[in-house]
N, C-alpha and C positions, 0 to 999 in steps of 0.2 A: 325768699328767693327761690325761684324754680330750679330744680335739679337739671333741667335741660337747657342747653344754650342754643341760641340761634346759629344757623349754619350759613356763614358768609364765606365765599371763596377766599383763600389766602391771597395776599398781595403778591403779584407775579415777582419772581426773583430777578435780580439784576443778572444779566448773562455774564459768563466768565470773560467774554470778549468785550464787555462794556466798560472796563476800567482803563483809566489813563495809566500807561506803564510808568513804573518807578524810574527815576533818572538813571539807575545803573543798567538799564536795558541796553545802553550803548556798548557794553562789554560783549554782548552776544552770548549765545549758548556755549556751554563748556562741553568738551568731549566726554568727560565724566565730572560730576559734581566733586569738588576737591575734598580730600580727606587729610590734607597736610598743608602746612604753611608754604612749603615749596611749590605745591600745585597752585596755591592761591597766587603766589608771586608770578608763576608762569602765565596766569590769566590776567595779570596786571591789577589784582585786587590788593588793597591794603587791609581790608576787613570783610567779614561776612555780615550781611543784614540779618540772616536767619541761619541757625545751626540746628540740624535735625539729629537727635540722638536716638539710635535704634538698637534693638537687641539682635537683629539679623545682620549677616554679612551684606555689604552693599552690592546689589546686583541691579544694574541700570536697565530694568525691564518693566513693562507696565503691569506685571503680576506682583510686583513688590511695592509695598506701601511707601517706603521712603523714596523710591524713584518717582512714583506718581506724584506725590505731594511736592517733592523737590523740583521736578521738572515743571509742574504747574505754577509754582511760585517763581521759578526762573523765567517762565514765559510772561509773567507780570512785571518783570524787570528787576527782581530781587536777586541778590547774590546769596546763594544757598550752599552751605557746607554740610558735610556728613561726618558724624562721629559714630562709627559702627562697632558694636560689641566692645565698648571700652572696658578696661580694667576698672572695676568699681570700688576697690578698696581705698581709693584716695580720690581727691578732686583734680589731681594733676592731668590725667588723660582728658578731662573735660575742658581743659584750657588749651588743648592742642591747636585749635584754630583761632584762638584769641577770643575777645569779648564780642558777642553778636550785637549789632546795632539795635535790633528790634526785639527778638525773643528767641528762646530755646523751644524747639518742638520735640517732645519726648514720646516715644512709643516703644512698647515691649517687643514689637515685631509683628510678623504676620500671624502669630499664634499667641494665645494667652501663655505667659511664661510658666505657669504651674502645669498646664496641660502639656507644654513642651517638655517639661522635666519629669513628669510622673505618669505612669500608666493608670488605667482605671482601677487597678488594685493597689494604688498608691506606692508602687515600686518605682525606683529611679530608672529612667530610660538610659540606655547606654550610648545613644547617638542623638545628634541634632541635625535635622535635614537642612537647616539654614546656616550652617557653619562649614567652612572649608574642611574637606576630609570627613565631614559628618561628626566632627569632634564634639563631645558633650561638655557642658560646664563653662561655656563662654558667655553666659548671661546669668544674672542672679535670679533667685525666686522673687516674684512680685517686682519685676524689673521696673515697672513704671514708678513705683515708690522710691526705689534705690537711685535710679537715674535722676529723678527730680531733686532728691536730697543733695546729690553730688553737684548738680547744676547750681543749686543755691549756694553751696560751699564755694564753688568756683567764682561765681559773680552774683552776689546776693541781691543786687538791685536790678537784675535782668528778669523780665517776666518769663514764666514757664507755662507753656500750653501743652497739655497731655492729650493723646489721642490714640487711634489704633484699636484693634479688637479688644485688647485687655481693658482699656478705658471704657469702651462702649458697653461691655458686658458687666462692668462694675460701677456704673454711674450712679446707682442708688445702693441702699443697704442690700446686701446680697448674701446668699448662702455660699459658704466656702467649704467645698467637699474635703479639702485637705486638712483643715482644722476642725471640721464638723461643727461649725458655728456660723452665725450671721455676722459678717464684717461690715464696717462702715463703708460709705461711698469712698471710692479710691480718690476722689477729689479732696475729701477730708483728710485721709491718711497721708496723701502725698504733699498736701499744702501747696498744690499748684494754683496758679491764678485763674486758669480757665481749663475746662475739659471740652473737647470736641468729640462728638460721637457720630457713628455712621460714616458714610462716604463723605470725606471732609473737604473736598475741593472748594465747594461754595463757601463754607464757613471760614476756612483758613485764608482764602484770598481776601475776604472782607476784613478779617481781623488784621492781616498784614497791612493792608492799605490804611486802616484806621490808625494803627500804631505808627505807620510812616508819617501820618499827619500829626503826630505827637498827641494823640488822644490817649488819656490814661487807660490802662487795661481794666481798672476797676469800673470804668464807666461803660464798658462794652457788655451790655446786658440784654440786648434785643436781637442777637444773631441766632437764627434757627439752628438747631443741631448743636447747641452749646449748653453747658451746665456751669454754674458758678455759685459761690457762697454769698449769702446776704443776711442782714439782720431783719428780724420780723418787723421792726419799726422803721424800716427804710422809707424815707419820704417819697421815693420813686414809686411806691406801691399805691399811692393815691389814685383812685379811679379804677382799681382792680377789684374784681369780685372773687371771693374764695368759696369753693365748695368743699364742705367737710366730708371726707371719706376715710375717717380714722377709725371707724367701728364697722362691725359686720352686721350683727343682729339688731333690728329695731324691736324694742320691747313690745309685747302684746298686752292684752288686758291683765292687770295685776289685781288679784283678789286681796282685799284688806284682811288683816289678821283679826280673827274673831276673839272677842273678850269672853273667856269661859265663865266669868262671874256675872255677866249681864243676864237679866231675865228676858223672856221672849218679848214682853212689852217694850222694854228698854231698847232692844235690838231693832224692833220695828220702828220705834219712835226716832231712832238715830238715822234711819233711812227715809224718814218722812212719810211713813205709812203707819198702819195700825194692825193689830192682830184681831181679826174678826171673831174668832172663836172665844178668845178670852173676854171679849166684850159682850158675848152672849147673843150676838145678832148673826143670823145666817146670811144676811144679804148686805153685810157691811161694804162700804165703798172700797173698791180695789183701785189703786192708782192706775190710770190709763197708761198703756205702753206708748211711748213717744218714739217715732221713727228717727233714726240718726240722719242728720242732714250734713252733707259734705259741701262746704262753700269754698270755692277757689277765690282767694283774695286778689284783688287788683291793686296795682301800684301805679298811681299817677298816670293813668291812661284814659283819655277822654272816651274812647270807644268801648271801654270795659274789658278789653282783652288783657290776659295776664302778661306781665313783663317777664322776659327771659334774658339771661345775661349774654352779652356778646362773647363769642369764643375767643376772639383775639385779646380780650381783657379779662379772661376767666382762668383761674388757677385752681387745680384740685389738690387738696392737702391729703397726702398719704399718711398712714400711721407712722409715727416717729421711729427712728432707729431704736431707741430705748424700748419701744413697744414690740417691734417685730423680732428683735433679737431674743426675746423671752416668750413670745407667743406665736407658734407656727401657724395658727389659723389666720392671724392678722398678716403674717408674712405672705400666705397664699392669696389673701385678699388684695394686698398691695401689688403683688405680681399680676393679678388679673386686671386691676385698674391700669397698670402701666401698659400691658399689652393691648388694652382697649383704646389706648391713646397713642397709637403708632401710625395711623394714617395721616400723612401730611395735610390732606385735604380737610380734616376736621379735628385733629388732635389739639388738646388744650395743654397749657403749661402744667407741670407737676412740681410740687414742693414737698420736701420731707425734712423734718426737724432732726438735727444732729446736735445735741447739747443746747448751747445758747444760740446757735445760728441755723439757718435753713440751707439745704441744698436745693437750688432752683434749676429745673430742667425746662428749657425752652422747647417748643414743639419740634418734631424731626425736620431735617432739611428737605427742601423741595427737590424732587428727582431732577437729574440732569436731562436736558433735552438731547435729541439725537445729534444736532450740531455741536453741543457742548461735549458729548461723549466723544465725538470725532476729534474735537480740539484736544482733549486730554490724551487720547490714544495715538494721535498723529505727532506728538511732541518728539524731539530728536533723541530718543533713547538709543543707547549704544547696544542694547540687547545682549549684554555680556556682563560678567562680574568685573568689578574694578581691577585694574592691572595689579594692584597690591597683592592679590591672591594668586597670581599666576606663578607657575614653577619656573625653573631656570630656562626652560624652552619657550616661555611665554604662553604656556598652555594651561587650561583649566580642566583637563580631562583625566588627571591622574590623582596624585595624593592631595592636591588642593581642590579637587572637584567639590562643588556645592550641590548636594543631592537635590534640593528643592529647585534649583535653577535647571539642573539636568532634566528634571521631571517636566518642566514647561518650556524647555529650550526651543522646541519647534511646534509650539501650540499658539493659538490665537484666541484671546478672550473676546467674545462677540456681544456680551450683555452682562448686566448686573441684576441682582435682586432675585427673589423667589416668593411666589404666592402660595406655595404648598403648605406652609405653616406647620411643618412637622415639629412636634413639641420638644423633641430632644435636640433640635438643631438651632444654631445661633445665627444663621444667615439673615433671617428676617429682623432680628434684633439689631443687626449691624447694617445690612444693605437695604432693608425694607422689602415690602411686598410688591411694590410697583416696579415692573420690568423697565430697565433703561437700556435701550439697544443702540448699537452703533449703526451707521449706514452701511449698506453693502459695499459701496466704493471704498470706504475706510478700511474695512476688513480685507478687501482684495489688495489694497495698497500695502497693508502690513505683510500679507503673504508674499507679495513680490519683493518687498524689502528683505524679508527673512531669507528668501531664496537667493537673493543677490549678495547679501552682506554677512550672513551668519555662517561662521566656519563650521564645517561638518554637515551641512544640510545635504541630504541624499535624495530629496524629492518627496519625502514622506512628511506630511503635516500630521502631528500626533493628535491634535484635537482642534476643533472649532466648537467652543462651548463656553462654559462659565459655571455658576452654581448648579445649573441644570442644562442638559444638552438641548432641550427642545422647548424653551420658553421664549425664544427670540421673537420679538414683535407681537407677543401675545399679551392681551390685557383686557380690561373692561371695555364693553361696546360703547358705554356712555360715560363721558367725563363727569357729568353731574352725579350719576350713580356711584362712580368710583370715589368721588370726593366725599360722599355721604356714607359710604360703606364702613361698617365696623366689624365685619366678619374676620375671624383669624385666618381663614383659608378660603381660596376660591375653588378648591377642588375636593373639599371634604364637608359633609359626608358624601356629596356627589359634586359633579362639575356644575358650577353656577350657570344658570341660564343666561346671565349677562356677560359671560366670559367668551371672548372671541378665541376660538381654538384653531384658527386657520394656520396651517404650517406652510402655505405656499411661499412666503418670503424666505423661509429657511431652505426649502427645496431649491428655490432659484439660486440662492447663494451657494449651496453645495455644488450645483451643476456648473456654475460659473467658476468656482474655485478649482475644481478638479480639471477644468479645461485649460487652465493656465499653462503656458510652456514651462517645462522644467518641473512641474508638479506631477509626481507619479500616482500618489494616492492621498486622499484626505480621510483620516480616521477620526472617529468620534469617541473620545475617551471620557468625557464628562458623563455623570450618571443620567440615565434616561428616565423621564417621568412617563411611565408606560400607560397610565390612565389617560393622559393627554394624547399619547401617540395613537391609541386605538380609535381616536376621533378622526384620524387622517390615515387611512390605509395606503394612500399614495406616498406619504412620508415613510411609513414602514417599508414599503417596497423600495424606495430610493435608498434608505439607510442600509437595509440588509443586502441589497444588490451591490452597492458601491463603497460603503463606509464602515463595514465590520470586517475585521481581520481574523475571523474565527470565533471570537468571543465577544459578547456584549454584556455590560454591567447594568443590572437593574436592582432595585432594593424593595422587595416586598416587606422586609423587616420581620414579619411573622405570618402565621397562618390563622391564628385564633382571634376572635372578635374582641376579647377582653383587652389585651395589650394594644391591638390596632386602634381601638377607640380612644385610648390614652395617647397614642402617637399621632392621631389624626391621619391615618394611612388607609388606603382603600383595602377592601377585602381580597382574599386570595383568589376569588373568582375573576377579578380583573387581571391578575397575573396569568391565569389560565387562558383567558381570551387573547391576551397579547402573545402568549406562547404559541397559540394556534396560528396567528397571523405571521409571527416570526418564522416558524417552521415552514409554513406554506411559501413565504417569500424566499426563504433559503433554498427550498426545493426547486422553485421556479428559476432561481438564479444558478442552479446546478452546484450549490455549495453545501457542505456539511458544516454547520455552525452551531454554537452552543450559547445558551444564556448563562450568565453568572449571577445567581441571586444572592443578595446580601441579607443576613439576618442578625438580629440583636438579642443578646441575652440579658436577663435581669432588669428589664425596663419596668418602671412603675406600672402596676396593673397586671403584671404577669404572674400567674399561679404556677405551681409545680406541674399541675396537670396540663397547662398550656404548653410548657416546654416539652413535656413528654409527647404531646400530640404533634408538636413541631418536629421532634426527632423521628417519630414514626413517618411523618410526611417526607422528611429528608431521605430516609432509607428507601421508602417506597418509590421515590423519584430519582434515586441513584446519586444523591449528593453526599459528599464526605468532607465536612468542613475542616480546613487546616488551621487558618487563623480565625479566631473567634472575636467578634466585637462585643464587648460587655458595655452596658449602659454607663456613660461617663457624665456625671452631673456637672455640666458647665455652668458658670455663673449666669443667673438671670433667665435661663431657659424655663419654659413652662413645666417640662418634665422634672426639672430640678426642684421647682416649687412643690410638685407632687412628692418627690423623694423626701424632702425635708418636713413637709407638713402632713403627709398622708391625706391631703385634700385634693380635689380636682378643680383647678382654677379655670377650666374650660366652661364650668357652670358657676352660678352664683355661689359664693362661699359663705356658709354659715357654720355655727358651732355643731349643728347636727346634719350638715350636708354630706354628700357621698364620701365615704372613706375609700381610699385607694390602697390596694395590696402592694406593699413596698418590699422589695427583695433586699434585706439587710443581712449583715453577718457574713463572715468568710465562707462558712460551710454552705449556706444557701446560694450564694453567688457562684461558688465552685460547682454546685450541683447544676445550676442553669447553664453554665458553660459546658459542663460534662454532657448534658443532653445534646448540645449542638455538635460535640465531638464524641458521639455515641460509639464510633468505630475504634476509638483509642483504647487499647487494653488497660492503660493506666487509670481510666475512668470507670472501668467495669465494676470494681468492688463498690464504689460509691453509688453507682446507678442500681446495682442489684439491691443494695440496702434500701434505697429510696423507693424503688418499684414495689418491693415487698410491703413497705410502710403505706404506700398508696393503694394497696390491694390490686396491683397489676403485675403480679408474678407471672402471669400468662405471657408477658413479653420477654421472659427469660427462657432461652432455649437455643437449640442448635439448628433450628429450621430457618428457611428463608424469610418466614413471616415474623420471626422473633427479632427483637431490637438488639439484644446482647446475648452472647452465649453463656453456657453454664461453666465452661472450662476457663481457667485463668493461666495464661502463659507468664513466664518470668518477665517482669518489667522493672524499670528503674525509676518510675515516677516522673518521667519527663517526655518531651517530644521535640522534634526538630522541624520548624516551619520553614517555608520558602524564604521568609525574612529572618535570617539566622540570628541577627543581632538582638531580636526581640524574643528569642526562644530560650527555654530552659536548656542548659547544656545536656547533651545525651552522653552517658558514659560508654555505652556500647550498643551494638545492633540488637534491636528487640523486634518482636513480632509486629510492633506498630509500624515499622518501615516496610513491611512485606506487601500488603495489598494496595499498591500504588497504581496510579494511572500509567499506562505504558503507551505513550504517544510516539508516533514516528518522528525520528529526528535524523537529519542527514549527518549529524556529527556523532550519533550513537550515544548521546548522553542525555539523561533526563534530570530534572532538578534534584532528585534525591537518589540518583544512581540506579533507577529501575531500568530493566531491559525495555526495548522499544517494541511497541505494537499499537494497534488502534485502541482508543479508550473504549471500555465496555460499560454498560449500565451498572451502576453500583460502585464503579471505580473511577468516576470522573472527578478530577480535582479542578478547582476553580481558583481565580486569583485571590479573592478574599478568602477563598476556601481551598487554596493550593496551587493556583496557576503561577507560573514563574513571573518575576517582575518584568514589566514591559520594556521593550527596546525601542527607543525613540529615534535612533538613527545616527547618533554621534559616536557610539562605541563601535568596536569591531563587530561586523555582521554576525548575528546569532549569539552574542555574548551578553548576558545580563549585567547591567551596571551595578546592581545591588549585590549580587552573589558571585559574579565572575563565572557563572555556569552557563553553558550553552542551552537555551530552552528548547523544548520540543516544538516541532512545527504543528500548527493548528491543523486539524483534519480539513481537507478541502482547499488547502493553500499550497502554493509551490514550495519546494524545499528552500529553506532559508528566509522565507517571507517573515516579516516582522509582525508580531501579534498586535492586536488593536489596542489603542487607547493608552491611558495613564490614569493615575489617581488625579482627582480634580485639582484645579489650580490653587496654590497656597493662598492667594489673595481672596479666593472665592469661598473657601470653606475652612473654618478652624479645625484643629486636630481633633480626631475622634468623630468628625461628622462625615457621614457617608452619602453616596449619591441618592438622589430622590427616587 
């Protein structure tokens, strides 16, 4: 059987609007999906058809997964209830809405629960952005497992479907950073009936309608974007072709073991030859050398061509869980195969043995069309947290405030997906590489609705974006090429010649949005893909002139080619070219604006010398990192496979293939973080020791060209960041608080108590590296919602103007993932 399969276009998906509504459609949409029996009675319901259990507080907004899925199912006519952040120590809270008629839908929330609970250093986080008041501890570790078990205890005969980011990233055997081992698929551990991965609207609607027709959930095995358990001898497998990909190295020529007791004549005779010298003839016949002939066998084809297997009936067998848990090389190989099978146009099914049964993964879901995206985002969201979370005044702006909602309260998501392929990021594993864009009219309608209905709107739209700010309506020039492509990135090592990089639709949307009555400013807070932006100088001009409030976030991630090649990020030269265009556009607009570069420490492939060179670059360019992002091995990411296996899955994995330098151990990870915070006196002793060991003591001194000084002030081993809840407490004032940015502020207060003046080179703090948290418009003017501190005004802006942007939308990027 050939290892290559014929490429036939996948069968077109049934549109979301193509289903006959369920009978309960007559009840109409609910103001909020009910969270109690009382709310159900007010709606006239005697039961729920579907109950969604989530680890996040319920916010009825299209950036929150439970709202998107709930409203999509409601639009199909189903009665959907929400159980949000239930107490998980008993099954009683899972009975709050009664027994669902069709199924429980379980999700850990907009973040993997382990990433939500622990930092990259495996320390417990002190807050939770998806909980009222930011309170931590409202969801369990591995929430998908715990919630599923409690649903089973509550109603053992009700099907359970798990989904969300946690299920997506754990759908096969995966490396778990917190236990430092390979865990089984979450489907096996949770004992759920079905797993839905990726953007789930298409799959969950199909599943709901089939269950409503009384089809057993065990028989639902052909829905794209789902995973389920099956026995290897399942009769339904008749007609399927299986490709074995359970090993890495194909054996080469193997020399037979020599018999030390055999004579020369006996050895020659065994090989069908003779020893000419021993026979005393100088011209004894020598066996003729026969050329190797490679014959491609044909299989029942009249024209003699080789038969290949149809992709829609082909499954690839990955190494079993029992193999990958003890063999890191096989783990890296399995990870590579999985990422090669992520294009919905050509992906094949995957299967992985777990004990006596197989985890079967159907190909990824087909992307939503623009009309379907509009359908999902135009649903009647309340754009507010559920009234249960309001304080005595009916407000969500004080002690009951949900930070994640506050973050996206006045933002609009315009697209999904990312074709950047950054190896440390989980966006492509969840949302896919094909960009799914809304129509311009749909986006404008949402802005108008937000302007007219959302309490606290001041005329500032905090973001028009998504996983990336500037991939709207960008994609492959040819649908045929896109369907056949297996590249992990469209922009690495360079921008693909088949990629359409036209930013005109985005520019047109920006201009139309900012011209709306009542809209004062449209800010862009999502991370910018600057290697795409430099393909459109007009876009940079538009962005810098009208949509940057003093600071713009971009993510070079590093300056050195070693780590950048493992991240699949462009070289620092691309950043330099964008910087020139940005500064020229700012000057032309008469504004003094700054770039905020993000960098990452301890990424696989990063040497100590790489971090040293990055620190030198930071100092030379006047950046002083406050918050430092350390590489976080999220489940199923390519960089996580590197971290676990020390192999590079971006290339063919073999036993002797390229080894990747992995930053392990507390001391080395601290060192890499220390290089990013070279200006912190607490880090100077560690850096001095490391620089001497590296033979770079020339960087230690008191001159401007030195990285760290020779003197050591009194320090307490801690620092205070702008996000104080994530900082190590500082006992007293030290020299680390002294050389801060002194930005002008009408209120006379800077984020850390510094006096006010214009920032100078070498003393510029940035958001990821020191900029105050963003103000989106709902809090008191000039007051940070995170710290309660009045932030400094950005140079070139009017006093009291709100800084640009926000961290990216929680539905678009898992925790620890930074802008592209």
